[in-house]
C-alpha positions, 0 to 999 in steps of 0.5 A: 622137209628136213630141217637143217642142222642147227647149232647144238643145243645146250644140255638141259640142267637136269642132265648136267653133272653135279661133281664140279660144284662139290669139288669147288665146295670142298676146296673152299671148306679146306681153304677156310680150315687152313686159314683158321689154323693158328700161326706156327710157333717157333720151335722150343729150344732143345736142351743141350746134350750135356744137360741130360744125365750121362750114363756111367762109363763102363768099368775097366776090366779088373786088373789081375795084378791088383787082385794078385797083390791084394790077395797075397796080403789079405787072402789068409781069411779065404775058405777053400773048397777043393782048392777053389774059392771066390772073392770080390775086390773093393772098387773105389770107383763104384764104392762097392765090392764089384770085381769078382774072381774065382781063385784056384790054389795049386802047389802053392800058386794062386790062379785068378779068373774074373767072374761076373758075380759071386756064386757062393754065400759071403763070409760074414765072420772072422773077416778083418775090418776094412778088408779090401776083399769080400770072401765066400764060403761053400754052402755046406761050410755055412750050414755047419757053422749055423748048426754050431751056433744053434747048439752054442745058443742052446747051451748058453740058454740052458746054462742061464736057466740052470743059473736062474732056477737051479738044477732041474733034475729031481724036480718036476713030476715025481718018479712013478716007481717011488710012492709019494710020502704020507703024513699022519693026522696032526703030527707031521711025521712021515709014514711009509 
């Protein structure tokens, strides 16, 4: 005889899934962790933007009328190379020579072109004091001047040696063509 079907039996505990218990354990651990966190603090006040160091505003482009007027008065010191020179104009906003120009001379007229920086050596001699212009010179011109300075320094040094120790000609090593003088025994006379 067949047994009538009865109500389904619950599965055995060995066959039950363990996943729901692990999910519940993870949920509980997460809740405990969140509960243990410190309470959120109020955000620190942000310093106003004015307190930050402001970048320097960009300088206005150099005015050509200013360089023309200044060069007309102070340009006599300029050193020309093929009718071209470079100058830097004093900028009172930056307190430095920052406005640089290339100057071209043609038929008594001067033509100015703004350049980012000077490309030649700066002239350091024969410049008027408190000049609003910084002048340049060609490298060859500077080397010639340095050569002249070295020669003048050598002449000055030689002259001071001469003044201190007297003439140096005839002193020092004897001339090999002239035999040394000979003296006799006891009389001090010179014999040939």
